[in-house]
N, C-alpha and C positions, 0 to 999 in steps of 0.2 A: 567320170567314174570316181574321182577322188572324193566326191560328195558322199559316196557309200562307205567310206573308210572312217574309222574312229580316229578323230584328230588327236585324242589323248593317248593313243597306244604308241608303243615304240615303233611298230611297223605301220606306217601311215599309208599303206598301199591298199587298193581295193582287192577283193578276193580274185585270185587268178582265174577261177572258173567263170566268174561273172564277166571279167574282161573278155575272155574268149567268146562267150555267148553273145555279148553286145557287139563285138566286132563282126561275128558271123551274121547277126541280124542286119547290121549296117551294110555289109558287102552283098548280102543276098536280098536286100530290101524286104526283109521278113519282119514279123512282129518282134518287139523287144521282149526279152525274157521277163517273166513276172517277178523273178528275184530282184531285178533292177529296182522297180518301184517299191517292192517290199523292203528292201534294204534301205532305201531313202526314207521311207516312213519310219523304220526302226531308228534311224539316226535323228530324225526330227523329234520323235518322242523322247529319245534319250537326251538330246541336247536342248529340248524345249525351244527350238529356234528353226525357222525356215528362212533360207536365203534364196537369192536369185538362181543359183545353181540347182538347188533342190527343187524349186518351183519349176524350173525349165525341164528337169527330168520327168517330173510328174506330168507336165503338159505334153512333152514329147511322147511319153508312154501312152497317154490317153488318145492323142491324135493318131498315133500309128496303130495302136491295138484296139481301140474302142470305136472310134469314129471314122476310121480309114475308108476312103472311097464312098462315103455317105454324105452327100452335099447337104441333106436336110436333117442330119442327126441333131437331137435336142441339146446335146452337150457342146455343140459348136459355139453356142452363145457364151459359154464360160471359158472356153479355151482360146481366148484372144490374147494378143501380146500384152495389153494393158488391162487394168481393172475395168470390168464391164459393169457400170453402175445400173444399167437397165436389166441385167440378168435377173431371172426369177426362179432359177433352178434351186430348189430348197437347200441342198447341202452347201452350195456356193454361198447363198445368202446367209446361212447359218455361220459359215466361216467369217463372212464380213461382219455379222452381228457380234461374234466373239471378239473380233478385233476392236469393234466400236465399244464394247463393254470394258475391254482392257484399257482403252484410251480414256474412257470416263473415269475409271479408277485412278489412272495416272494423273489426270487433271485435278482430281480431288485430293490426292495424297502425295503427289510428286514421286510416286512409285506404284508398281503394280505387281501382284503375284498371281493373277488369274492364269496366266500361261503355265506357270509351274504347277499350280494346283489343279487346274481343270482341263487343260488342252486334250489330254488323252481321253478322258471320259466324255468331254463335250463332243469330240469328233466321232466317238463310237456309239454313245447313248445320249443323244441330246435331250430327250424328254426328262431324264433324271437330273440334269445339271442346269439347263437354261432357266427354268422358273426361279430358282434361288439366285442365280446370277443377275437376273433382271430385277429382282427385289432389291438386291444389294446396289445395283446401278442407280435405282431411284435415290438412295441415300447419297451416293457419290455425286449425282447431278445436283441434288439440293445443296450439297456442301460446296461444290465448285461454282455453281451458278452457270454452267456451260450450256447455253441455248443450242449451240451447234451439236454437242453430244446428244442432247435430248431429241433434236430433229432427226439426226442420222439414225438413232435407235428406232424412233417411231417410223421412219421411212422404211427401214429394213423389216420391221415387224409387219408393215402393210404388205410387203412383198411375199410374206409367208401365207400359206393357206389359212383362212380364217378359223375353221372348225378345230383342227388339230395342228397347230403350227410346228410342234416339235415331234419328229418321228422317234419311235422307241429305239430304233437301231439304224445305223448306216453301214452298208457293206463296204468292202475295201475300195471300190471305185469311188463311191460317195465320200468316203473318208479322205481320199486324195483330193477331191474337189472342195471339200471343206477346208483343207489346208491351203489350197490355192486362194479361196475366198479370204 
């Protein structure tokens, strides 16, 4: 629950109401409150960083609230413990592609600002952001000469639907899966 608190505030405690709701959900084996994942997504956007704790909360929320008791739910493929390189679920693949584009920029410039500039819009409205990021990535790959970056980006693009690879909008669940990717 500390992942939901602002680390820069004087009071680094999670909201009391959220603590009670989560504890109730745990004790009653009930769905987690939506406020839990919403607060984590707010922190990720504010801090421009996702760590293991935040990723674990998103996965726990999805597993308990979205795919609970459904052995064949399509999201099961992306809610694994480790990175699922075989996953084809578009929001997850877009998250992986975003990370690959950031990595390509880092290899070209020894720094990257993609996360700060584009993460929020890329996770909410991919069709508006990804085409220009891909165009910039071509420049970064040419500058760095990284064959590995080029191959990973191409592999991830192949996993996206051919006709319209970038959805106009992602809903809250899909944005969470983008962040996990």
